[in-house]
N, C-alpha and C positions, 0 to 999 in steps of 0.2 A: 263558266263562267261563276265567279263566287260573289261576283257585286250585284248590286240592285233587287238583294232576294231580301233586303229587310231593312229597316228607317236607319239613316245617317248616325250616328253616333256623335251629335253634336249637342250644345246647350242653344238654351234660346237665345242668348247673349250673341253667340258666334252666327247662328241662324240667320239672328237680323242682321248683320253684319254681311253676310251672303249675297243678303236680299238687297242689301244698298249696291254692292257688287253689280250684282245685274242691272239693277236700273240704269248706273252709270257705266257701264260697259262700251257703251263706243266711243264716251270722252277717252275711258282708258285706252281701250284700241288705237284711236289714234297719237295719242301721247306717246306710246311704243313704239309707233313707225315711225313719229316723227324724233325721238329720241334715238332711233336708227339712222335714221333716213339725214339727220345733220352729225352725223358720226360723235354724239356725244358718249354717249355710252363707250365707244370704240377710246376717246378720247379716256375717260374715267378710269377704265380696263386698266391702259397702258401707264398712265401717271399711278396708278396704285398708292394711292395717297398723300401724294406729294404734287403741290401747285396744279391741285382740282377743287378752288374755290369757285363760287360760283362765277365771279369775275374773269379768273382766269380760264375758265369751259366758253365763257364767251367770248374771250379773244382766240379762241383757237379754233370756233365751230360760226364763225361769222353769224351769231344773230345777237340781238339786244341782252345786257342783261336782265330786261324786265323778259322777256321772252325766254331766256334761259329757265329763270327762276320759277316761271307757271308749269314747267317742262319739268324742273327737277323735286319742286314740291309734291305733282303727282304721282312723279317716279316714286318718290320715299312711301306715299301711301300706297302705292300699289305692288311694293318690297322689290322694288327695281332695285332700287340704291338703299342706303345708310350712309350717316353723316359720324364724321368723328372732328369734333371742334368744326372747323369751315373744311374742313375736304372731305368731298362727295366720294363714296365709296362704291363698287357694285356688289350689288349681293345676291344669292345665289341665282333667283329665276333671273337678274337681268344678263348676268352670267350667259344662262341658257339663252334667254333672249337674243343677245349676241352673239353667241356660239353653235347651236344647236341650227343645222340644217332644215331640220322638221318646222320646225318655229318660222323660220321665215320663209320657207315655202309656202307654210297656211297662211301665214300673213299677209305677202303679196296675193296668192290667190284668192281671199276673200277680201282684199282693198279692192285690186285691178278689176276683178273680173266680179265680186259680190255684194260690195257694200251697197255702191247709191242704188244696186236695184231690188236691193234685202227692204227697201222701204217698200216696198209694193206684196211685200209677205202675206200680209193679209189680204188685199183684193184675190192673190194666185191661190189662198188657201181657200177662198168663198169660191171663186170661179172653174177652180180647177186647171188656169193656164200659166205660162212662166211671164206675167204683167213686168217682172223686173227687166225685161231683155230689151224692152222699146229703150229702154236708156243707150243701146248700141246700133238698134235698126229695128224695122218692121219685120221683124220674123218669128213664125209660130213655136219657132225650136232653136236651138242654140247649134244642131248637129249639122243643118248646110250649109252654115254660115262662118263657121270656125274659122275659115281663110280670110271671111272677113273682115272679122274683129279689129280695133285699134293694135300696132304693133306691140305696146306695154301688156295692153291682157290676152292678147293673143301667147307670147313669152308667158306669162303667170302661167296661163289655160295650162298649158302644156309642159310646165315645169313642173304644174303639181299632179299633171298625170302620170309624167313620166316618175316623177321619184316614187312615188308608192310602188306603180308596177316594175321598172328597174331594178329594185334593190331586192325582187324575187328571181330575178334571171339565173343567176348562178348554180341558187339551187334547183330551180325548176327545168333547165335544157335537160339534165339527166335524165329526169325522168319522163320527160316528154320523150323522149327519146329512147327510153329503156325497150320500146317494140320496133325500135328502127322504122319508122314509115317513111317511106319515099313521097308521098307528096300531104302537105299539110294546108288544109285551106282555115287562112285567117280572118275570122270575119269579125268586123270592124277596127281594120289596123292601124286608122288614123295615120302615123305617120312611117312608119314600117320600121320602129325599131325592134320589134319583135320578128317581123320576117328576116329582117339584115342579121339578128342574134342564132336565129333557128340555121341561116344558111353559112355563115360562121362556122358555127357549130358539128354543122354535117354535111359536107363538099360534095353529097350528093343529091342532097334534098333541095324539093320544088316547091314553091309556099306561093299560094294564090291567094292574095286579100281582094274580100268582098269587103266595099263599103260605098258610102256616097260620091259621085264626081269630086267635087271639092279637098274631098281625104284623100283619093285614089292618085288625083293629079301632085299633092305633095308623097306623097309614099313611092310612089313609080320615079320620081327627082330623085329622091334618095338613093334609091335602089341602082337608077343609072350612075349615078355619080360613083356609086362604091364598084359598077363592074358587074353588076349581080341581073343585070334588065332579060337576061335569059333564063335565071331562074325565080325572081319574083314576078309575079303577072298580075295582073287587074283584073276584076270583076265587079260588074258598074250592076250595083242591084239597089231596088227597095225593098228592105226586109220586110217592113210592116202589108209589103203587098203579096199576099198569097199567089198571083197568077204569076209575080215576077220570077225570071230565069234566076236557078241557084245551080251552085257548083256543086257538080255532083262528084260520088267516087272516090274523095276523099278517105286516104288511111284516118289522119287525126283531122279534127275539126277544132280550131282551138277560139276563146271565148275570155277574152282579160279585159276586167273591171268592163264588162259592155252592158251584162243582161240589166246592171244597174240602172242605167239610162232611158227603162222601159218599165210601163207597168205591167199585172201581172195579167191580164189579157195578152198582152201582145209580145211578153214572156214566151207565154204558152205557143203563139203562132210560130214565133225564132226558133221555137224547141219542135214543133213537130215539121216545120218545115225541112229543118237540120237533120230530124230522125229519117223521114220520106228521102233525102239524098245520099244518107251513109249507107255502105256497103255491108254485107254480113259482118266480117271482121273490124268498120270501121270506129275509131271512139271518138269522143266528144269530152274535151276537157275544158271544162269552166273554173276560172279564178276570179274569186271576189273577195273582199272581206263583209263578212258578216257581224254585225254588231254584236250577235250573242258568243262570238266564236274567239273574241279580241283576249287574249292572254292576261292584260292590263287595263284597268278602268279609261286610262289616258286617251287609248286607242277606240274603246267603246263611245268616248265622247268624243273624240275629231269624226267618224264614222258616221253617229247620230246627227251630228252637226254638218256632214256633209247634204246630208239629205234636204236640209235646207234649201241648198243651193240648186239642188234638180228642180224644187218648187219654185222657185221665184224666179231662177234664170236659164236653166234649162228647156222644161216641157210643162211641167204643172204637174204631174202626174207620176212620176218615179220617187224611188231611193233607195237606200241603202238596207238591204233586207234580211230579217232574222233565216236563220240556216233552214231551218224548219218549214219556210214558207216556199221554198227555191227546190226543196226537196219533194215537195208534193207535186209542182211546176215540171219537176223533170218526167217523175212517174207519171203524170199524168198527159206526157208526150211521144209517149212510149216507150223509154228507157229507163234503165238502172242505175245506181253506184257502185260502181265495181269498184273501186278508191276513195279515200274521203281522208286527206292529210292537211291538217291543220299548222299554224306558225310558220309560215313559207313568208320567207321578206318582213313584211311591215304589218304583221297581223294578216296575211292572205290565206285563204283554204283551196285547196285544188279538187275538186270532184270531176273524177274519172268517170267518164257514162258510157254504156253499153247498148244498143238497143236489146229489149227484150225479148226471152223465145219467144 
Protein backbone atom coordinates (compact mmCIF):
# COMPACT_ATOMS: atom_id res chain seq x y z
CA UNK A 1 0.00 0.00 0.00
CA UNK A 2 1.55 3.27 -1.13
CA UNK A 3 -1.34 5.60 -0.27
CA UNK A 4 -2.38 7.17 3.06
CA UNK A 5 1.30 7.48 3.98
CA UNK A 6 1.60 11.25 3.55
CA UNK A 7 -0.62 14.33 3.13
CA UNK A 8 -2.39 14.68 -0.20
CA UNK A 9 -0.74 16.95 -2.72
CA UNK A 10 -3.57 19.45 -3.15
CA UNK A 11 -3.77 23.22 -2.88
CA UNK A 12 -6.06 24.98 -0.42
CA UNK A 13 -8.55 26.12 -3.07
CA UNK A 14 -9.06 22.58 -4.40
CA UNK A 15 -9.18 21.15 -0.87
CA UNK A 16 -11.97 23.56 0.01
CA UNK A 17 -13.87 22.44 -3.10
CA UNK A 18 -13.45 18.79 -2.06
CA UNK A 19 -14.92 19.68 1.35
CA UNK A 20 -17.99 21.14 -0.38
CA UNK A 21 -18.37 17.94 -2.40
CA UNK A 22 -18.51 15.98 0.84
CA UNK A 23 -21.08 18.38 2.30
CA UNK A 24 -23.34 17.90 -0.72
CA UNK A 25 -22.49 14.23 -1.27
CA UNK A 26 -26.04 12.90 -0.65
CA UNK A 27 -27.34 15.29 -3.32
CA UNK A 28 -24.72 14.12 -5.83
CA UNK A 29 -25.49 10.49 -5.04
CA UNK A 30 -29.21 10.86 -5.69
CA UNK A 31 -28.65 12.90 -8.85
CA UNK A 32 -26.39 10.17 -10.25
CA UNK A 33 -29.02 7.55 -9.39
CA UNK A 34 -31.79 9.54 -11.08
CA UNK A 35 -29.69 10.20 -14.18
CA UNK A 36 -29.34 6.42 -14.45
CA UNK A 37 -32.89 5.48 -13.47
CA UNK A 38 -34.51 7.79 -16.02
CA UNK A 39 -32.03 6.68 -18.73
CA UNK A 40 -30.69 10.21 -19.14
CA UNK A 41 -27.05 9.14 -19.21
CA UNK A 42 -27.95 6.30 -21.57
CA UNK A 43 -29.73 8.63 -23.99
CA UNK A 44 -26.94 11.23 -23.94
CA UNK A 45 -24.38 8.49 -24.54
CA UNK A 46 -26.28 7.12 -27.56
CA UNK A 47 -26.98 10.61 -28.95
CA UNK A 48 -23.25 11.39 -29.04
CA UNK A 49 -23.70 15.16 -29.26
CA UNK A 50 -26.70 15.14 -31.64
CA UNK A 51 -30.34 15.76 -30.58
CA UNK A 52 -29.28 16.05 -26.94
CA UNK A 53 -30.53 19.46 -25.88
CA UNK A 54 -32.37 19.53 -22.58
CA UNK A 55 -35.71 19.74 -24.41
CA UNK A 56 -34.88 16.73 -26.56
CA UNK A 57 -33.64 14.79 -23.54
CA UNK A 58 -36.86 15.64 -21.67
CA UNK A 59 -39.00 14.35 -24.54
CA UNK A 60 -37.09 11.06 -24.64
CA UNK A 61 -36.76 10.45 -20.90
CA UNK A 62 -40.34 11.23 -19.84
CA UNK A 63 -39.51 14.00 -17.38
CA UNK A 64 -40.43 17.66 -17.43
CA UNK A 65 -37.93 20.15 -18.80
CA UNK A 66 -37.62 21.50 -15.25
CA UNK A 67 -36.72 18.06 -13.85
CA UNK A 68 -34.23 17.44 -16.65
CA UNK A 69 -32.68 20.88 -16.15
CA UNK A 70 -31.92 20.48 -12.43
CA UNK A 71 -30.44 17.02 -13.02
CA UNK A 72 -28.33 18.15 -15.98
CA UNK A 73 -27.04 21.23 -14.15
CA UNK A 74 -25.83 19.12 -11.26
CA UNK A 75 -24.52 16.49 -13.67
CA UNK A 76 -22.28 19.16 -15.15
CA UNK A 77 -21.03 20.14 -11.69
CA UNK A 78 -20.32 16.52 -10.83
CA UNK A 79 -18.25 15.98 -13.97
CA UNK A 80 -20.67 13.41 -15.37
CA UNK A 81 -21.48 15.62 -18.35
CA UNK A 82 -20.10 18.43 -20.45
CA UNK A 83 -21.87 20.79 -22.82
CA UNK A 84 -21.08 21.74 -26.42
CA UNK A 85 -23.32 24.69 -27.31
CA UNK A 86 -26.76 23.35 -26.33
CA UNK A 87 -25.83 19.69 -26.73
CA UNK A 88 -25.05 17.60 -23.62
CA UNK A 89 -22.37 14.95 -23.83
CA UNK A 90 -21.10 12.26 -21.48
CA UNK A 91 -17.79 12.95 -19.76
CA UNK A 92 -15.44 10.21 -18.53
CA UNK A 93 -16.96 9.98 -15.06
CA UNK A 94 -20.41 9.76 -16.61
CA UNK A 95 -19.15 7.01 -18.92
CA UNK A 96 -18.07 4.87 -15.97
CA UNK A 97 -21.20 5.68 -14.01
CA UNK A 98 -23.19 4.30 -16.94
CA UNK A 99 -21.02 1.39 -18.05
CA UNK A 100 -19.05 0.22 -14.99
CA UNK A 101 -20.74 -2.71 -13.24
CA UNK A 102 -18.86 -2.03 -10.00
CA UNK A 103 -20.13 1.54 -9.80
CA UNK A 104 -23.73 0.49 -10.41
CA UNK A 105 -23.53 -2.46 -8.01
CA UNK A 106 -22.15 -0.19 -5.29
CA UNK A 107 -24.73 2.50 -6.02
CA UNK A 108 -27.66 0.07 -5.84
CA UNK A 109 -26.35 -1.44 -2.61
CA UNK A 110 -25.96 1.95 -0.95
CA UNK A 111 -29.36 3.21 -2.16
CA UNK A 112 -31.46 0.11 -1.49
CA UNK A 113 -29.73 -1.30 1.60
CA UNK A 114 -27.94 1.56 3.35
CA UNK A 115 -29.11 5.03 2.37
CA UNK A 116 -32.03 5.56 4.75
CA UNK A 117 -30.41 3.66 7.59
CA UNK A 118 -27.18 5.66 7.41
CA UNK A 119 -29.11 8.54 8.96
CA UNK A 120 -28.67 6.52 12.17
CA UNK A 121 -24.89 6.21 11.80
CA UNK A 122 -24.33 8.67 14.65
CA UNK A 123 -26.50 6.76 17.11
CA UNK A 124 -25.06 3.44 15.89
CA UNK A 125 -21.54 4.64 16.64
CA UNK A 126 -22.56 5.81 20.12
CA UNK A 127 -24.61 2.75 21.06
CA UNK A 128 -22.72 0.02 19.19
CA UNK A 129 -25.95 -1.17 17.57
CA UNK A 130 -27.10 -1.28 13.95
CA UNK A 131 -29.81 1.31 14.54
CA UNK A 132 -30.31 1.92 10.83
CA UNK A 133 -31.66 -1.62 10.42
CA UNK A 134 -34.96 -0.59 12.01
CA UNK A 135 -36.14 0.78 8.65
CA UNK A 136 -36.55 -2.86 7.58
CA UNK A 137 -37.55 -4.58 10.80
CA UNK A 138 -37.05 -4.92 14.53
CA UNK A 139 -33.95 -7.10 14.32
CA UNK A 140 -30.69 -6.88 16.30
CA UNK A 141 -28.59 -7.84 13.24
CA UNK A 142 -29.28 -8.24 9.54
CA UNK A 143 -27.97 -11.80 9.14
CA UNK A 144 -30.84 -14.00 10.43
CA UNK A 145 -33.32 -11.87 8.52
CA UNK A 146 -31.71 -11.57 5.07
CA UNK A 147 -34.45 -13.73 3.58
CA UNK A 148 -37.09 -11.38 5.06
CA UNK A 149 -35.76 -8.17 3.52
CA UNK A 150 -37.86 -6.48 0.82
CA UNK A 151 -37.19 -8.06 -2.58
CA UNK A 152 -35.31 -5.10 -4.10
CA UNK A 153 -33.21 -4.70 -0.96
CA UNK A 154 -32.40 -8.39 -0.90
CA UNK A 155 -31.53 -8.31 -4.61
CA UNK A 156 -29.09 -5.43 -4.19
CA UNK A 157 -27.57 -7.01 -1.06
CA UNK A 158 -26.81 -10.32 -2.76
CA UNK A 159 -25.65 -8.67 -5.99
CA UNK A 160 -23.17 -6.60 -3.97
CA UNK A 161 -21.96 -9.63 -2.00
CA UNK A 162 -21.66 -11.87 -5.07
CA UNK A 163 -20.11 -9.23 -7.33
CA UNK A 164 -16.95 -9.12 -5.25
CA UNK A 165 -16.72 -12.81 -4.39
CA UNK A 166 -17.62 -14.19 -7.84
CA UNK A 167 -14.80 -12.28 -9.56
CA UNK A 168 -12.35 -14.32 -7.50
CA UNK A 169 -13.75 -17.80 -8.25
CA UNK A 170 -11.67 -18.62 -11.34
CA UNK A 171 -8.42 -17.87 -9.53
CA UNK A 172 -9.48 -19.43 -6.24
CA UNK A 173 -10.73 -22.83 -7.32
CA UNK A 174 -7.32 -24.18 -8.47
CA UNK A 175 -5.75 -22.81 -5.27
CA UNK A 176 -8.39 -24.41 -3.05
CA UNK A 177 -8.20 -27.78 -4.78
CA UNK A 178 -4.43 -28.03 -5.15
CA UNK A 179 -4.39 -30.45 -2.17
CA UNK A 180 -7.51 -32.27 -3.45
CA UNK A 181 -9.75 -31.93 -0.37
CA UNK A 182 -12.53 -34.52 -0.29
CA UNK A 183 -14.67 -32.63 2.22
CA UNK A 184 -15.09 -28.86 2.46
CA UNK A 185 -16.90 -27.04 5.26
CA UNK A 186 -18.22 -23.73 3.92
CA UNK A 187 -18.75 -21.52 6.96
CA UNK A 188 -21.30 -18.81 6.23
CA UNK A 189 -22.24 -20.15 2.80
CA UNK A 190 -25.12 -17.74 2.07
CA UNK A 191 -26.90 -18.81 -1.13
CA UNK A 192 -24.49 -21.68 -1.78
CA UNK A 193 -22.76 -20.21 -4.85
CA UNK A 194 -19.31 -21.25 -3.63
CA UNK A 195 -20.50 -24.75 -2.78
CA UNK A 196 -21.99 -25.07 -6.26
CA UNK A 197 -18.75 -23.84 -7.82
CA UNK A 198 -16.73 -26.38 -5.83
CA UNK A 199 -18.93 -29.34 -6.75
CA UNK A 200 -18.80 -28.30 -10.40
CA UNK A 201 -15.00 -27.98 -10.31
CA UNK A 202 -14.43 -31.32 -8.55
CA UNK A 203 -16.96 -34.12 -9.21
CA UNK A 204 -16.02 -35.98 -6.01
CA UNK A 205 -15.93 -33.25 -3.35
CA UNK A 206 -18.67 -33.03 -0.71
CA UNK A 207 -19.44 -29.60 0.75
CA UNK A 208 -21.12 -28.93 4.10
CA UNK A 209 -22.55 -25.44 4.48
CA UNK A 210 -22.65 -24.11 8.02
CA UNK A 211 -25.05 -21.18 8.40
CA UNK A 212 -28.20 -19.82 9.97
CA UNK A 213 -31.55 -21.47 9.14
CA UNK A 214 -32.76 -18.79 6.70
CA UNK A 215 -29.61 -18.88 4.59
CA UNK A 216 -29.46 -22.68 4.66
CA UNK A 217 -32.97 -22.94 3.25
CA UNK A 218 -31.92 -20.83 0.25
CA UNK A 219 -28.58 -22.64 -0.22
CA UNK A 220 -30.09 -26.13 -0.06
CA UNK A 221 -32.93 -25.12 -2.36
CA UNK A 222 -30.31 -24.00 -4.91
CA UNK A 223 -28.40 -27.27 -4.44
CA UNK A 224 -31.58 -29.27 -5.04
CA UNK A 225 -32.35 -27.24 -8.17
CA UNK A 226 -28.90 -28.24 -9.53
CA UNK A 227 -29.37 -31.92 -8.52
CA UNK A 228 -26.51 -31.64 -6.02
CA UNK A 229 -28.36 -32.28 -2.78
CA UNK A 230 -26.35 -35.50 -2.25
CA UNK A 231 -23.06 -33.56 -2.33
CA UNK A 232 -24.07 -30.28 -0.67
CA UNK A 233 -25.15 -30.72 2.94
CA UNK A 234 -26.52 -28.26 5.47
CA UNK A 235 -25.30 -27.82 9.04
CA UNK A 236 -27.44 -25.41 11.06
CA UNK A 237 -25.51 -23.63 13.78
CA UNK A 238 -24.97 -20.52 15.86
CA UNK A 239 -21.31 -19.76 15.30
CA UNK A 240 -21.15 -17.38 18.26
CA UNK A 241 -22.29 -20.06 20.71
CA UNK A 242 -19.22 -22.06 21.73
CA UNK A 243 -21.47 -24.90 22.94
CA UNK A 244 -23.24 -25.17 19.57
CA UNK A 245 -22.43 -28.25 17.45
CA UNK A 246 -19.74 -27.66 14.82
CA UNK A 247 -18.92 -29.63 11.68
CA UNK A 248 -15.75 -31.52 12.48
CA UNK A 249 -13.06 -33.32 10.55
CA UNK A 250 -13.31 -31.41 7.29
CA UNK A 251 -10.30 -31.47 4.99
CA UNK A 252 -10.74 -27.79 4.23
CA UNK A 253 -12.69 -25.11 6.08
CA UNK A 254 -13.72 -22.11 4.00
CA UNK A 255 -14.62 -18.57 5.08
CA UNK A 256 -15.28 -16.07 2.29
CA UNK A 257 -16.16 -12.44 3.10
CA UNK A 258 -17.37 -13.84 6.40
CA UNK A 259 -15.18 -12.76 9.30
CA UNK A 260 -15.77 -9.08 8.55
CA UNK A 261 -19.33 -9.71 9.78
CA UNK A 262 -18.06 -10.00 13.38
CA UNK A 263 -16.13 -8.03 15.96
CA UNK A 264 -12.67 -9.15 17.04
CA UNK A 265 -13.86 -11.08 20.10
CA UNK A 266 -16.42 -12.95 18.00
CA UNK A 267 -13.85 -13.67 15.28
CA UNK A 268 -11.55 -15.22 17.86
CA UNK A 269 -14.41 -17.41 19.13
CA UNK A 270 -15.18 -18.60 15.59
CA UNK A 271 -11.53 -19.26 14.76
CA UNK A 272 -10.98 -21.21 17.98
CA UNK A 273 -14.07 -23.33 17.35
CA UNK A 274 -12.85 -24.01 13.82
CA UNK A 275 -9.36 -24.97 15.02
CA UNK A 276 -10.86 -27.29 17.65
CA UNK A 277 -12.73 -29.21 14.94
CA UNK A 278 -9.94 -29.45 12.36
CA UNK A 279 -7.94 -32.67 12.03
CA UNK A 280 -4.15 -32.55 11.93
CA UNK A 281 -4.00 -32.08 8.15
CA UNK A 282 -6.99 -29.77 7.78
CA UNK A 283 -6.66 -26.34 6.26
CA UNK A 284 -8.62 -23.17 6.94
CA UNK A 285 -8.82 -20.80 3.99
CA UNK A 286 -9.92 -17.23 4.72
CA UNK A 287 -10.82 -14.88 1.87
CA UNK A 288 -11.25 -11.20 2.76
CA UNK A 289 -10.74 -7.71 1.35
CA UNK A 290 -8.35 -5.94 3.74
CA UNK A 291 -8.12 -2.22 3.17
CA UNK A 292 -4.34 -2.17 3.61
CA UNK A 293 -3.85 -4.86 0.95
CA UNK A 294 -5.67 -3.02 -1.86
CA UNK A 295 -3.47 -2.35 -4.89
CA UNK A 296 -5.26 0.94 -5.65
CA UNK A 297 -6.63 3.72 -3.48
CA UNK A 298 -10.07 3.32 -5.06
CA UNK A 299 -10.22 -0.19 -3.60
CA UNK A 300 -9.32 1.00 -0.12
CA UNK A 301 -11.98 3.72 -0.41
CA UNK A 302 -14.69 1.17 -1.25
CA UNK A 303 -13.55 -1.25 1.47
CA UNK A 304 -13.44 1.42 4.19
CA UNK A 305 -16.83 2.80 3.10
CA UNK A 306 -18.30 -0.70 3.41
CA UNK A 307 -17.31 -0.75 7.09
CA UNK A 308 -20.03 1.82 7.77
CA UNK A 309 -22.65 -0.56 6.36
CA UNK A 310 -21.71 -2.94 9.16
CA UNK A 311 -21.89 -0.12 11.70
CA UNK A 312 -25.31 1.25 10.79
CA UNK A 313 -27.07 -1.65 9.08
CA UNK A 314 -25.56 -5.06 9.81
CA UNK A 315 -24.63 -5.46 13.46
CA UNK A 316 -23.13 -2.25 14.85
CA UNK A 317 -19.72 -3.63 15.76
CA UNK A 318 -17.89 -5.23 12.83
CA UNK A 319 -15.95 -3.80 9.90
CA UNK A 320 -13.47 -4.37 7.11
CA UNK A 321 -10.19 -5.11 8.85
CA UNK A 322 -6.51 -4.27 8.48
CA UNK A 323 -4.72 -7.52 7.64
CA UNK A 324 -2.43 -7.27 10.69
CA UNK A 325 -5.47 -7.38 12.98
CA UNK A 326 -6.67 -10.60 11.34
CA UNK A 327 -3.23 -12.20 11.42
CA UNK A 328 -3.04 -11.54 15.15
CA UNK A 329 -6.41 -13.22 15.77
CA UNK A 330 -5.44 -16.22 13.64
CA UNK A 331 -2.35 -16.72 15.76
CA UNK A 332 -4.29 -16.35 19.02
CA UNK A 333 -6.66 -19.08 17.85
CA UNK A 334 -3.83 -21.60 17.59
CA UNK A 335 -3.35 -21.34 13.83
CA UNK A 336 -0.59 -20.09 11.57
CA UNK A 337 -0.67 -18.74 8.00
CA UNK A 338 0.98 -21.20 5.66
CA UNK A 339 0.29 -19.18 2.50
CA UNK A 340 -0.66 -15.52 1.99
CA UNK A 341 -1.82 -14.45 -1.48
CA UNK A 342 -2.89 -10.91 -2.40
CA UNK A 343 -4.63 -9.39 -5.45
CA UNK A 344 -7.14 -12.16 -6.09
CA UNK A 345 -10.22 -10.99 -7.98
CA UNK A 346 -11.18 -7.47 -6.91
CA UNK A 347 -8.64 -6.91 -4.15
CA UNK A 348 -9.10 -10.11 -2.14
CA UNK A 349 -6.47 -11.78 0.00
CA UNK A 350 -6.38 -15.53 0.63
CA UNK A 351 -4.90 -16.69 3.93
CA UNK A 352 -4.29 -20.44 4.01
CA UNK A 353 -4.06 -21.51 7.66
CA UNK A 354 -3.04 -24.65 9.50
CA UNK A 355 -2.96 -25.80 13.09
CA UNK A 356 0.13 -24.78 15.02
CA UNK A 357 2.38 -27.77 15.78
